[in-house]
C-alpha positions as CSV (number, residue, x, y, z in Angstrom):
1,M,30.6,12.0,1.9
2,R,32.9,15.5,2.7
3,P,35.5,16.7,0.4
4,Q,38.8,15.9,0.3
5,P,41.9,18.2,-1.2
6,D,43.8,14.7,-2.4
7,L,40.7,13.8,-4.8
8,D,41.7,16.0,-7.8
9,I,42.0,15.2,-11.5
10,G,45.7,14.3,-11.3
11,R,45.1,11.8,-8.2
12,I,42.2,10.4,-9.8
13,N,44.0,9.6,-13.1
14,R,46.7,7.7,-11.4
15,F,44.0,5.9,-9.6
16,L,42.9,4.6,-13.2
17,R,46.2,4.2,-14.7
18,P,47.4,0.6,-13.6
19,L,43.7,-0.5,-14.3
20,R,43.4,0.6,-17.7
21,N,46.5,-0.7,-18.5
22,R,45.6,-4.1,-16.9
23,C,42.0,-4.1,-18.7
24,A,44.0,-3.7,-22.1
25,A,46.4,-6.6,-21.4
26,L,43.4,-9.0,-20.7
27,A,41.4,-7.4,-23.9
28,S,44.7,-8.2,-25.9
29,L,45.2,-11.5,-25.0
30,A,44.1,-14.3,-27.9
31,A,42.4,-17.5,-28.0
32,T,41.1,-17.8,-24.3
33,P,40.7,-21.0,-23.4
34,H,37.2,-20.9,-22.3
35,P,35.7,-23.5,-20.3
36,S,33.2,-25.0,-22.5
37,T,31.3,-28.6,-22.5
38,S,31.2,-28.8,-26.4
39,S,33.8,-29.4,-29.2
40,T,33.8,-29.4,-33.0
41,C,36.6,-32.2,-33.1
42,P,35.5,-36.0,-33.0
43,V,36.4,-37.4,-29.7
44,T,38.3,-40.7,-30.6
45,Y,39.9,-43.1,-28.3
46,S,43.2,-41.0,-29.3
47,T,41.7,-37.8,-28.3
48,H,43.9,-36.2,-25.0
49,S,41.1,-35.1,-23.0
50,S,41.6,-31.6,-21.3
51,V,40.6,-29.4,-18.7
52,G,39.3,-26.9,-21.0
53,S,36.5,-29.3,-22.4
54,N,35.7,-30.7,-19.1
55,T,35.1,-27.9,-16.9
56,P,32.0,-26.3,-16.7
57,P,31.4,-23.1,-18.0
58,L,30.5,-21.0,-15.3
59,S,33.8,-22.5,-13.3
60,I,35.3,-19.8,-11.5
61,L,39.5,-20.3,-12.3
62,P,41.4,-20.1,-9.2
63,H,44.0,-18.0,-7.9
64,P,47.3,-18.2,-9.8
65,D,49.2,-19.4,-6.5
66,T,46.8,-21.9,-6.7
67,L,46.9,-22.6,-10.3
68,R,50.3,-22.7,-10.9
69,V,50.3,-26.2,-9.0
70,R,48.3,-27.8,-12.2
71,V,50.6,-26.2,-14.8
72,H,53.0,-29.5,-15.6
73,F,50.0,-31.9,-15.5
74,E,47.5,-30.3,-17.7
75,K,47.6,-29.7,-21.5
76,T,46.1,-26.2,-21.1
77,G,47.7,-25.3,-18.1
78,P,50.1,-22.5,-19.0
79,E,47.2,-21.0,-21.0
80,M,45.1,-21.3,-17.9
81,L,47.2,-19.9,-15.8
82,E,48.0,-16.8,-18.0
83,L,44.3,-16.0,-18.2
84,S,43.8,-16.2,-14.2
85,R,46.7,-14.0,-13.6
86,K,45.7,-11.1,-15.7
87,I,41.6,-11.7,-14.7
88,Y,42.6,-11.4,-11.0
89,A,45.5,-8.5,-11.9
90,V,42.5,-6.8,-12.9
91,R,40.4,-7.8,-9.8
92,D,43.2,-6.3,-7.6
93,S,43.4,-2.9,-9.8
94,F,39.5,-2.1,-9.4
95,K,40.0,-3.1,-5.5
96,D,42.8,-0.6,-5.2
97,V,40.7,2.2,-7.0
98,V,37.7,1.4,-4.4
99,L,40.0,1.9,-1.5
100,K,41.5,5.0,-2.1
101,V,38.4,6.5,-3.2
102,Q,36.8,5.2,0.1
103,A,39.8,6.6,2.1
104,S,39.7,9.7,-0.1
105,S,36.2,10.8,0.6
106,D,35.8,9.7,4.2
107,S,33.5,6.4,3.9
108,L,32.2,7.0,0.4
109,L,29.1,4.4,0.5
110,G,28.9,4.4,4.4
111,S,31.2,1.4,5.4
112,Q,31.9,3.4,8.7
113,Q,28.2,5.2,8.9
114,S,25.7,2.3,9.7
115,D,22.8,4.8,9.0
116,H,23.9,5.7,5.5
117,R,23.0,1.8,4.1
118,Q,19.1,2.4,5.1
119,S,19.4,5.9,3.5
120,A,18.1,6.2,-0.4
121,T,20.7,7.4,-2.9
122,T,20.7,11.2,-3.3
123,L,19.6,12.6,-6.7
124,S,23.2,13.9,-7.0
125,A,25.0,10.8,-6.5
126,I,22.8,9.4,-8.8
127,C,23.7,12.1,-11.6
128,A,27.3,12.0,-10.7
129,T,27.0,8.2,-11.1
130,I,25.4,9.1,-14.9
131,V,28.7,11.4,-15.6
132,G,30.6,8.4,-14.7
133,M,29.1,6.2,-17.1
134,N,29.5,8.4,-19.9
135,I,33.0,9.5,-19.6
136,P,35.1,7.8,-22.8
137,N,37.1,5.2,-22.4
138,E,40.8,6.1,-24.6
139,S,42.5,2.9,-26.1
140,I,46.0,1.8,-24.6
141,T,47.6,2.0,-27.8
142,T,47.0,5.8,-28.4
143,I,47.8,7.1,-24.6
144,D,51.4,7.0,-23.6
145,S,52.3,5.8,-19.4
146,T,53.1,9.9,-19.1
147,Q,49.8,10.9,-20.8
148,V,47.1,12.5,-19.0
149,L,43.3,11.7,-19.7
150,P,41.9,14.0,-22.6
151,D,40.6,17.0,-22.0
152,L,37.2,16.3,-22.1
153,S,37.5,13.3,-19.3
154,D,39.2,16.3,-17.4
155,E,36.3,18.9,-17.5
156,L,33.8,16.2,-16.9
157,Y,35.6,15.5,-13.6
158,E,35.6,18.9,-12.9
159,A,32.0,19.7,-13.3
160,V,31.1,17.3,-10.6
161,P,31.0,19.0,-7.2
162,L,33.8,17.6,-4.8
163,P,31.3,15.9,-2.4
164,Y,30.2,13.6,-5.2
165,R,33.6,13.0,-7.3
166,G,34.1,9.7,-5.9
167,W,30.5,8.1,-7.2
168,T,32.0,9.0,-10.6
169,V,35.3,7.7,-10.4
170,L,33.8,4.6,-9.2
171,S,31.5,4.1,-11.9
172,H,34.1,5.5,-14.4
173,A,36.3,2.5,-13.3
174,L,33.5,-0.5,-13.5
175,N,32.4,1.1,-16.9
176,L,35.9,1.0,-18.2
177,I,36.8,-2.8,-17.0
178,L,32.9,-4.1,-18.9
179,E,33.8,-2.0,-22.0
180,T,37.3,-3.3,-22.6
181,C,37.2,-7.1,-21.2
182,Q,35.6,-10.0,-22.5
183,H,32.7,-10.8,-19.9
184,H,34.1,-13.8,-18.5
185,P,32.5,-15.6,-15.6
186,T,35.4,-15.6,-13.4
187,L,36.3,-11.9,-13.8
188,L,32.4,-10.7,-13.0
189,S,32.5,-13.1,-10.2
190,V,35.6,-11.9,-8.5
191,L,34.3,-8.1,-9.0
192,L,31.1,-9.0,-7.5
193,D,33.1,-10.5,-4.4
194,V,34.7,-7.0,-4.4
195,A,31.2,-5.0,-4.6
196,L,29.7,-6.9,-2.4
197,S,32.3,-6.6,0.4
198,H,33.0,-3.2,0.2
199,D,29.3,-2.1,0.2
200,L,28.6,-0.7,-3.3
201,P,25.3,-1.1,-4.2
202,R,25.0,0.0,-7.7
203,E,28.2,-2.0,-8.8
204,A,27.0,-4.9,-7.4
205,H,23.7,-4.4,-9.2
206,V,25.1,-3.9,-12.6
207,L,27.9,-6.7,-11.6
208,L,25.4,-9.5,-10.9
209,H,23.2,-8.7,-13.8
210,E,26.5,-9.2,-16.4
211,L,26.9,-12.5,-14.8
212,L,23.3,-13.6,-14.9
213,S,23.1,-12.1,-18.3
214,V,26.2,-14.5,-19.2
215,A,24.8,-17.5,-17.7
216,T,21.1,-17.5,-19.0
217,Y,22.2,-16.8,-23.0
218,P,24.3,-18.6,-25.4
219,R,27.5,-17.0,-26.5
220,P,26.9,-15.2,-29.4
221,G,27.4,-17.0,-32.5
222,S,27.4,-20.3,-30.8
223,Q,24.7,-22.9,-31.3
224,T,25.2,-24.7,-27.9
225,S,23.0,-24.7,-25.0
226,P,23.2,-21.3,-22.4
227,P,25.9,-22.0,-19.9
228,L,23.6,-22.3,-16.9
229,C,21.9,-25.7,-18.4
230,H,25.0,-27.6,-17.3
231,P,24.3,-30.2,-15.3
232,S,26.9,-29.2,-13.2
233,H,25.4,-25.9,-12.5
234,S,22.0,-27.3,-11.1
235,T,22.7,-25.2,-7.7
236,F,24.7,-22.1,-9.8
237,L,21.5,-19.3,-9.0
238,S,21.0,-20.7,-5.5
239,E,24.7,-20.3,-4.5
240,L,24.7,-17.1,-6.3
241,R,21.5,-16.2,-4.1
242,D,23.3,-16.7,-0.5
243,R,26.1,-15.2,-2.1
244,W,24.2,-11.9,-2.2
245,S,22.1,-12.2,0.9
246,S,25.0,-13.0,3.1
247,S,26.3,-9.9,2.2
248,G,23.8,-8.0,3.6
249,R,22.0,-6.9,0.3
250,Q,18.1,-8.0,0.2
251,D,16.8,-10.9,-1.4
252,S,14.2,-9.3,-3.4
253,D,17.1,-7.1,-5.2
254,F,18.6,-10.4,-6.3
255,L,14.8,-11.8,-7.3
256,R,14.2,-8.4,-8.9
257,I,17.8,-8.6,-10.8
258,L,17.0,-12.0,-12.4
259,L,13.6,-11.2,-13.4
260,D,15.1,-8.2,-15.5
261,V,17.4,-10.5,-17.1
262,L,15.0,-13.5,-18.2
263,E,11.7,-11.1,-18.8
264,D,13.2,-11.0,-22.9
265,N,14.5,-14.5,-22.6
266,T,12.1,-17.2,-24.1
267,N,14.6,-20.1,-24.3
268,V,12.7,-22.8,-23.0
269,E,16.0,-24.8,-21.9
270,V,16.8,-21.5,-19.2
271,W,13.4,-21.4,-17.8
272,T,13.2,-25.5,-17.3
273,S,16.4,-25.9,-16.0
274,R,17.3,-27.4,-13.0
275,A,19.1,-24.5,-11.4
276,M,15.7,-22.6,-12.0
277,H,13.9,-24.8,-10.5
278,N,15.9,-25.0,-7.3
279,I,15.6,-21.4,-6.7
280,M,12.3,-21.7,-7.0
281,R,11.3,-24.4,-5.0
282,N,13.1,-22.9,-2.1
283,N,10.5,-22.1,0.9
284,N,12.2,-18.8,1.6
285,M,11.1,-17.7,-1.8
286,N,9.5,-14.2,-2.3
287,F,5.9,-15.3,-3.5
288,S,5.5,-12.2,-5.3
289,Y,8.3,-12.5,-7.4
290,F,7.4,-16.4,-7.6
291,M,4.1,-15.8,-9.2
292,F,6.1,-13.3,-11.5
293,F,7.9,-16.1,-12.8
294,T,5.3,-18.0,-13.1
295,A,3.1,-15.9,-14.9
296,H,6.1,-15.3,-18.0
297,L,7.0,-19.1,-17.7
298,Y,3.0,-19.4,-18.7
299,E,3.2,-17.1,-21.8
300,I,6.0,-19.0,-22.9
301,F,4.2,-22.0,-22.5
302,L,1.5,-20.5,-24.6
303,V,4.2,-19.9,-27.4
304,V,5.5,-23.1,-27.3
305,R,2.1,-24.7,-27.5
306,K,0.9,-22.7,-30.4
307,K,4.4,-23.6,-32.2
308,A,4.0,-27.6,-31.1
309,S,0.3,-27.2,-32.6
310,S,0.9,-25.9,-35.8
311,R,1.2,-27.4,-38.9
312,G,3.7,-27.7,-41.6
313,T,6.5,-27.0,-38.5
314,H,10.2,-28.2,-39.8
315,H,11.3,-29.1,-36.3
316,K,8.1,-30.5,-35.2
317,E,9.5,-33.4,-32.7
318,V,11.9,-30.3,-30.9
319,E,8.9,-28.4,-30.6
320,Q,7.1,-31.2,-29.1
321,V,9.5,-31.9,-26.6
322,D,10.1,-28.5,-25.6
323,F,6.0,-28.2,-24.8
324,S,6.1,-31.5,-22.9
325,T,8.7,-29.9,-21.2
326,V,7.6,-26.5,-20.2
327,N,4.2,-28.7,-19.3
328,R,5.8,-30.3,-16.6
329,R,7.8,-27.3,-15.4
330,L,4.8,-25.2,-15.0
331,N,2.8,-27.7,-13.6
332,K,5.3,-28.4,-11.0
333,W,5.3,-24.4,-10.3
334,L,1.6,-24.0,-10.4
335,C,1.1,-26.9,-7.5
336,L,3.7,-24.8,-5.4
337,S,2.0,-21.4,-6.2
338,H,-1.0,-23.2,-4.6
339,D,0.5,-24.8,-1.6
340,R,2.0,-21.8,-0.7
341,C,-1.2,-19.5,-1.4
342,C,-2.7,-21.5,1.3
343,S,-0.3,-21.8,3.7
344,L,0.6,-18.3,3.8
345,D,-1.2,-15.6,5.7
346,P,-4.1,-14.1,3.6
347,T,-1.7,-10.8,3.4
348,L,-2.2,-8.2,0.3
349,H,0.9,-9.1,-1.4
350,V,-0.3,-12.6,-1.9
351,S,-3.9,-11.7,-3.2
352,E,-2.1,-8.9,-5.5
353,S,0.2,-11.6,-6.9
354,V,-2.1,-14.1,-7.4
355,Y,-4.6,-12.1,-8.9
356,Y,-1.8,-10.9,-11.3
357,F,-1.3,-14.4,-12.4
358,L,-4.9,-15.2,-13.1
359,A,-5.8,-11.5,-14.8
360,R,-3.1,-12.3,-17.4
361,I,-4.3,-16.0,-17.8
362,W,-7.8,-14.0,-18.1
363,F,-6.4,-11.7,-20.9
364,N,-4.4,-14.7,-22.8
365,S,-7.3,-16.8,-23.0
366,F,-9.1,-15.2,-25.9
367,A,-5.7,-15.9,-28.0
368,S,-5.4,-19.3,-26.9
369,D,-5.1,-22.7,-28.7
370,D,-7.0,-25.6,-27.2
371,A,-5.4,-28.0,-29.8
372,M,-3.0,-29.5,-27.2
373,S,-4.2,-31.3,-24.4
374,T,-3.1,-29.1,-21.0
375,A,-5.6,-30.7,-18.5
376,D,-3.2,-30.5,-15.7
377,I,-2.3,-26.8,-16.5
378,D,-6.2,-26.1,-16.3
379,N,-6.8,-28.0,-13.3
380,S,-4.1,-26.4,-11.4
381,I,-5.2,-22.7,-12.2
382,V,-8.6,-24.0,-11.0
383,Q,-7.7,-25.2,-7.8
384,L,-5.6,-22.0,-7.6
385,G,-8.3,-20.0,-8.3
386,T,-10.2,-21.4,-6.2
387,A,-8.4,-20.6,-3.4
388,W,-7.8,-16.9,-4.3
389,L,-11.7,-16.7,-4.2
390,A,-11.6,-18.8,-0.5
391,S,-9.2,-16.6,0.8
392,F,-9.6,-13.1,-0.4
393,S,-12.6,-12.3,-2.4
394,S,-14.0,-10.6,0.6
395,H,-11.4,-8.3,0.6
396,S,-11.2,-7.7,-3.1
397,S,-12.7,-5.1,-5.4
398,P,-15.8,-6.3,-7.5
399,S,-13.7,-5.7,-10.5
400,Q,-10.7,-8.8,-9.1
401,V,-13.3,-11.0,-8.5
402,T,-15.4,-10.3,-11.9
403,T,-11.7,-11.4,-13.4
404,V,-11.1,-14.3,-11.7
405,V,-14.6,-15.7,-12.0
406,N,-14.2,-14.9,-15.6
407,T,-10.8,-17.0,-15.9
408,L,-12.7,-19.8,-14.4
409,H,-15.4,-19.9,-16.7
410,T,-12.9,-20.3,-19.4
411,I,-11.6,-23.4,-18.5
412,T,-13.4,-26.8,-19.2
413,P,-13.7,-28.5,-15.7
414,Q,-13.0,-32.5,-15.4
415,T,-14.1,-34.8,-12.6
416,S,-10.5,-35.1,-11.6
417,T,-9.8,-31.2,-11.4
418,Y,-10.1,-31.1,-7.7
419,S,-8.2,-34.4,-7.0
420,T,-4.8,-32.7,-5.9
421,Y,-6.9,-30.5,-3.5
422,V,-8.9,-33.1,-1.9
423,R,-6.0,-35.5,-1.4
424,S,-4.2,-33.1,0.5
425,L,-7.1,-31.9,2.6
426,Y,-7.6,-36.0,3.5
427,H,-4.1,-36.5,4.0
428,N,-3.7,-33.3,6.4
429,H,-7.3,-32.5,8.2
430,E,-9.6,-34.6,10.0
431,L,-12.8,-35.9,8.4
432,A,-15.0,-33.0,9.9
433,E,-12.0,-30.2,9.3
434,C,-12.5,-31.5,5.6
435,R,-16.4,-31.4,5.5
436,Q,-15.9,-27.7,6.9
437,H,-13.5,-26.9,4.2
438,F,-15.7,-28.7,1.1
439,N,-18.7,-26.9,2.3
440,K,-16.9,-23.3,2.4
441,S,-15.3,-24.0,-1.0
442,A,-18.8,-25.3,-2.7
443,D,-21.1,-22.5,-1.1
444,L,-18.3,-20.4,-2.4
445,L,-18.5,-21.9,-6.2
446,R,-22.1,-22.0,-6.2
447,S,-22.9,-18.2,-5.1
448,K,-20.4,-17.6,-8.0
449,G,-22.4,-19.4,-10.7
450,L,-19.4,-21.9,-11.0
451,L,-22.1,-24.8,-10.8
452,R,-20.1,-27.2,-12.8
453,L,-16.9,-26.6,-10.4
454,E,-19.1,-27.3,-7.6
455,A,-20.4,-30.4,-9.0
456,C,-16.4,-31.4,-9.8
457,L,-15.4,-31.1,-6.3
458,W,-18.0,-33.3,-4.5
459,A,-17.1,-35.3,-7.0
460,S,-13.5,-35.5,-6.3
461,A,-14.7,-35.5,-2.7
462,L,-16.8,-38.6,-3.5
463,R,-14.1,-40.9,-5.0
464,H,-11.1,-40.5,-2.4
465,A,-13.5,-41.1,0.1
466,E,-15.2,-44.1,-1.6
467,D,-10.9,-45.1,-2.7
468,P,-10.4,-48.6,-0.5
469,T,-6.7,-47.1,-0.3
470,N,-7.4,-44.1,1.7
471,E,-9.3,-45.6,4.8
472,Y,-6.3,-46.0,6.9
473,L,-6.3,-42.3,7.2
474,F,-9.7,-42.5,9.1
475,S,-9.0,-46.4,10.8
476,G,-10.4,-44.8,13.9
477,Q,-13.6,-43.5,12.3
478,L,-15.0,-45.5,10.2
479,D,-18.4,-45.4,10.6
480,D,-18.0,-41.8,10.4
481,L,-16.7,-42.3,6.9
482,K,-19.5,-44.2,6.1
483,R,-21.4,-41.4,7.0
484,H,-19.6,-38.9,5.1
485,R,-19.4,-41.4,1.7
486,R,-23.5,-41.5,2.0
487,E,-23.9,-37.7,2.7
488,L,-21.4,-37.2,-0.5
489,I,-23.2,-39.0,-2.9
490,D,-26.8,-36.7,-1.9
491,L,-24.1,-33.7,-2.5
492,V,-23.1,-35.2,-5.7
493,D,-26.5,-35.8,-7.1
494,Q,-28.1,-32.3,-5.6
495,A,-25.2,-30.7,-7.4
496,E,-25.8,-32.5,-10.9
497,S,-29.6,-31.6,-10.6
498,R,-28.4,-27.8,-10.1
499,C,-26.1,-28.0,-13.5
500,F,-28.6,-30.0,-15.2
501,G,-31.7,-30.5,-14.1
502,T,-33.4,-27.5,-14.1
503,G,-34.2,-27.6,-17.7
504,T,-32.6,-24.5,-18.9
505,V,-29.1,-23.4,-19.4
506,P,-26.9,-23.5,-16.2
507,A,-25.9,-20.2,-14.9
508,Q,-22.4,-20.6,-15.6
509,S,-23.1,-21.6,-19.0
510,C,-25.3,-18.6,-19.8
511,H,-23.2,-16.2,-18.5
512,I,-19.8,-17.1,-20.3
513,V,-22.0,-17.9,-23.0
514,D,-23.2,-14.2,-23.1
515,F,-19.8,-12.6,-22.3
516,Y,-18.4,-14.4,-25.2
517,T,-21.4,-13.4,-27.9
518,K,-20.6,-9.7,-27.0
519,I,-16.7,-9.7,-27.0
520,I,-15.7,-11.9,-30.0
521,D,-17.5,-13.4,-32.8
522,Q,-18.6,-17.2,-32.4
523,T,-16.5,-19.7,-34.6
524,P,-18.8,-22.8,-35.8
525,E,-16.9,-24.8,-33.1
526,A,-18.0,-21.9,-30.3
527,K,-21.7,-22.2,-31.8
528,D,-21.2,-26.2,-31.6
529,R,-20.4,-25.8,-27.7
530,T,-23.2,-23.2,-27.0
531,T,-25.8,-26.0,-28.6
532,R,-24.5,-28.3,-26.2
533,L,-24.6,-26.1,-23.1
534,A,-28.1,-25.2,-24.1
535,C,-29.2,-29.1,-24.0
536,E,-31.8,-30.1,-21.5
537,W,-30.8,-32.8,-19.4
538,E,-33.1,-35.0,-17.6
539,W,-32.4,-37.9,-14.8
540,E,-32.5,-41.3,-15.9
541,P,-33.4,-43.7,-12.6
542,V,-33.1,-46.6,-14.8
543,I,-29.2,-46.0,-15.3
544,G,-28.8,-43.8,-12.2
545,C,-27.5,-40.7,-14.1
546,W,-28.6,-37.4,-16.0
547,I,-28.8,-37.8,-20.0
548,R,-29.9,-35.6,-22.4
549,K,-33.5,-35.2,-23.7
550,A,-34.4,-36.8,-27.0
551,D,-35.5,-33.3,-28.9
552,C,-32.1,-32.1,-27.6
553,P,-30.2,-30.3,-30.8
554,T,-27.5,-32.2,-32.5
555,S,-24.9,-31.3,-34.6
556,A,-24.4,-34.6,-36.0
557,R,-26.7,-35.4,-39.2
558,K,-29.0,-38.4,-39.0
559,K,-28.0,-41.0,-42.0
560,P,-31.0,-42.1,-43.9
561,R,-32.4,-45.7,-43.3
562,I,-32.5,-48.2,-46.1
563,D,-35.0,-49.7,-47.5
564,L,-34.1,-52.7,-48.9
565,H,-37.3,-54.0,-49.9
566,G,-37.9,-50.7,-51.7
567,L,-33.9,-50.6,-53.2
568,L,-33.1,-53.9,-54.6
569,P,-36.6,-54.4,-56.4
570,R,-36.1,-51.3,-58.3
571,V,-32.4,-52.1,-58.8
572,F,-33.9,-55.5,-60.1
573,G,-36.0,-54.2,-62.6
574,R,-33.5,-51.9,-64.2
575,A,-31.2,-54.6,-64.7
576,V,-34.1,-56.6,-66.1
577,N,-34.4,-53.8,-68.8
578,D,-30.8,-53.6,-69.4
579,R,-30.3,-57.2,-70.2
580,R,-33.3,-56.9,-72.7
581,S,-31.9,-54.3,-74.5
582,R,-28.5,-56.1,-74.5
583,H,-28.5,-59.2,-75.4
584,S,-25.4,-59.8,-77.3
585,A,-23.7,-58.8,-74.0
586,P,-22.2,-61.4,-72.1
587,L,-24.5,-61.9,-68.8
588,A,-21.7,-62.5,-66.4
589,K,-20.1,-59.1,-66.7
590,A,-20.7,-56.1,-65.0
591,M,-23.1,-53.2,-67.1
592,Q,-23.2,-49.5,-66.0
593,C,-26.0,-48.2,-65.5
594,P,-26.6,-44.5,-66.3
595,S,-28.2,-43.5,-62.9
596,P,-26.1,-41.5,-60.5
597,I,-25.8,-44.9,-58.2
598,R,-23.7,-46.7,-60.6
599,T,-25.6,-50.1,-60.1
600,I,-25.4,-52.7,-62.6
601,Q,-27.5,-56.0,-63.3
602,S,-26.9,-57.7,-60.1
603,P,-25.5,-61.9,-60.4
604,L,-28.0,-62.3,-57.9
605,L,-31.0,-61.7,-60.0
606,R,-29.8,-63.3,-63.3
607,R,-31.0,-66.8,-61.9
608,Y,-34.4,-65.3,-61.2
609,S,-35.3,-63.2,-64.4
610,T,-37.6,-64.2,-67.2
611,S,-38.8,-62.9,-70.3
612,G,-42.6,-63.6,-68.8
613,G,-42.2,-61.2,-65.8
614,F,-40.5,-58.5,-67.8
615,K,-43.7,-58.4,-70.3
616,Q,-45.5,-58.0,-67.2
617,C,-43.6,-54.3,-66.8
618,T,-45.4,-51.4,-68.4
619,S,-44.0,-48.5,-69.4
620,E,-45.8,-46.6,-66.4
621,R,-43.4,-48.6,-64.0
622,R,-40.5,-47.7,-66.0
623,E,-40.9,-44.0,-65.4
624,E,-41.9,-44.7,-62.2
625,D,-38.4,-46.2,-61.6
626,V,-36.6,-43.6,-63.0
627,A,-38.2,-40.7,-61.2
628,A,-37.7,-42.8,-58.0
629,R,-33.6,-42.9,-59.0
630,R,-31.8,-40.7,-56.8
631,R,-27.9,-41.0,-55.4
632,L,-28.0,-42.8,-52.3
633,S,-25.2,-41.9,-49.7
634,G,-23.5,-44.2,-47.4
635,F,-24.3,-47.5,-46.5
636,S,-27.1,-47.9,-49.6
637,S,-24.8,-46.9,-52.2
638,L,-21.7,-49.2,-51.0
639,L,-24.7,-52.2,-50.4
640,T,-25.7,-51.6,-54.6
641,N,-22.1,-51.3,-55.7
642,A,-21.6,-54.9,-53.8
643,L,-24.5,-56.2,-55.3
644,S,-24.0,-54.6,-58.8
645,N,-20.7,-55.7,-59.1
646,R,-21.0,-59.2,-57.8
647,T,-19.4,-61.8,-60.4
648,S,-21.8,-65.3,-60.3
649,V,-19.9,-68.4,-60.3
650,H,-23.0,-70.6,-60.1
651,A,-25.0,-71.9,-63.0
652,N,-28.5,-71.6,-63.5
653,A,-31.4,-74.3,-62.5
654,S,-33.5,-75.7,-65.2
655,Q,-36.8,-74.9,-66.7
656,E,-38.9,-77.1,-64.3
657,T,-36.9,-77.1,-61.0
658,P,-33.7,-75.2,-59.7
659,R,-30.9,-77.5,-59.7
660,R,-27.1,-77.5,-58.8
661,V,-25.1,-77.1,-62.3
662,P,-20.9,-76.3,-62.7
663,P,-19.9,-73.1,-61.8
664,H,-18.9,-72.4,-65.2
665,S,-22.2,-73.1,-67.0
666,T,-24.4,-69.8,-67.5
667,W,-28.1,-69.2,-67.3
668,H,-29.5,-68.1,-70.5
669,T,-33.0,-69.8,-71.2
670,D,-36.0,-67.6,-71.6
671,S,-38.2,-70.3,-69.7
672,A,-36.1,-70.1,-66.6
673,R,-36.3,-66.1,-66.4
674,Q,-40.0,-66.5,-66.9
675,A,-40.1,-69.0,-63.8
676,A,-38.3,-67.0,-61.3
677,L,-39.1,-63.7,-61.5
678,P,-42.7,-63.9,-59.9
679,F,-40.6,-65.6,-57.1
680,M,-38.5,-62.2,-57.3
681,D,-41.8,-60.1,-57.4
682,S,-43.9,-61.5,-54.7
683,P,-43.6,-59.7,-51.4
684,Q,-44.2,-62.9,-49.2
685,T,-41.0,-64.3,-50.2
686,P,-38.5,-63.8,-47.6
687,W,-35.7,-63.4,-50.6
688,A,-33.7,-61.0,-48.4
689,S,-33.0,-63.8,-45.8
690,H,-32.0,-66.0,-48.3
691,V,-29.3,-64.8,-50.1
692,P,-27.1,-67.5,-52.0
693,S,-23.5,-67.6,-51.5
694,D,-21.3,-67.5,-53.7
695,D,-19.3,-70.9,-51.9
696,I,-20.3,-73.6,-54.2
697,L,-20.1,-75.9,-50.5
698,D,-23.0,-74.0,-49.3
699,L,-26.1,-76.4,-48.7
700,F,-28.0,-73.6,-47.4
701,A,-27.9,-71.6,-50.6
702,Y,-31.0,-72.6,-52.5
703,D,-34.4,-73.8,-51.0
704,R,-35.3,-77.2,-50.1
705,S,-36.5,-78.5,-53.6
706,S,-33.6,-77.8,-55.3
707,S,-31.3,-79.5,-52.6
708,P,-30.6,-83.5,-52.9
709,I,-32.7,-86.0,-51.9
710,R,-31.9,-87.3,-48.8
711,P,-32.3,-91.6,-49.1
712,R,-34.9,-93.1,-47.1
């Protein structure tokens, strides 16, 4: 930039005076009808719709000449016309400053020197730009139209050498607009067009950053969604990117600015919006930045999952919806990353990008919460890690390979983990090529100690090969397909035998258990998982699968077996003893026992208890019953309580032979009890299989002698 005599302090003041006045006029515009999709007023049939309420929030106001035609047909037409007039007036003033500075500085930013675009900005130009950013901006109310800039501004301009003074003027002009005017999308968009058309790299970066911030953040004090989430702006980022690239700027610069804006933005609506998804699924998307965006989304996914799984949350339903939305979006991005990683050339930047993502997963795995189901996310991560090992493990450092392998160790595989990978191979390759890919991946997983993943790979391949709906893919090679199925069956058996048939802990299980033992303290759940991993497996030829051995330690406690023949006689004896001591108590009423079992005299025994049998019970047997009394758990307690709390609806039999009596009659004769007790104490009597029923019509409730005699 050559010095020019006309770029002095007085000329600079004349450049900036119109711009300063128009910025103040735009800032003083009160109650601007900013386009909005939400309204606090209720909408009824009598409500008049206006353009302001129906216009998308990021829409660009047309030029005043075009908007003047709509003034008479719309309610907010005059206000929008005034706003458009003042916005475009500021745009024109900034454009005049750029043209005058470039003319005075002999192609300030290299619009006439083609090689200047490719050169880096010098340190002196950067310093001059910083000076312009820090020049104080005076209010229009304190400065007359004939008054010059304060002495401080003049001194700062004089301190900048003439060859670099143009950088200071442009930086000062843009800073004046951004500090004075409201950041309206139309204003930022038209200023960005000026910066791109006149090749102003620094100003273009600043304006793009501000425009993306307005689009991705909600307005201050507003409860509405960010403007980017509006359905009409699904292609906003893609169109803005095309504008940026068409002006000769690099696509990586746009993505870097977008990443800087979204780095601290944790709004789920922004990350899962259609605009973000459309720009991410573009085939021309830079893969490195794509993985950076995916890594940021994965961290947001962890935060949302933790909130959704926590208890006592006030907005539980909203967080569940956010979790499902982020889960679906992250799964789609991971599938795209796997497809692009397999299709791109194995270059260094692809390897570093995938490794960066997998390393962040490894570092976040210690604080992750497994309360929510994320099987699809885990499957996508496993496939991406396997693709990285297959393509870049031989060219990467041992520490990077170890990190990726440890990341795969932390994920519990499923039989459907490699379904997407296997399906894509069967649909896009011949059968012989599929075998080669399977063998290469399986050998790699086996060499890294990932035996479970190898078994899952062969299981997925066998499942898809046996699926009848996939036979059309191999219509001309059905014999090879049958042979391939038989080979896969043998390979699945071999892979499972390596995992479970060695009699010891599998290699990958030992590795990950030792690692977690050294790094973190094992929780009870982790110890139980370690015990399950250490179980021995054996092949069961009867059912054709691997099962755990009988002596494998289990965490579940076995319930004690219930000895009915030993339990009920003790209860019966206790009931007889209690009845002997309480002659005045009603026989049909349940009597509480002081033992912890809460057992009382069973109505089942009342018809069989006798005084003679009670005389045979000695004090030694009573002491034995008290010593054997213990608290029962589970089924035994339920059984004794049911028997003890049962109400008798049958009458007692006579002294000679048991007979049916009306339900309301009671048994209270000692002779009947004396005749029934030997039957109860006899071990040969199958009384447990002939329990009387409460149903008075049950003909099988009594023995043959008590049944009515059949007439001959």
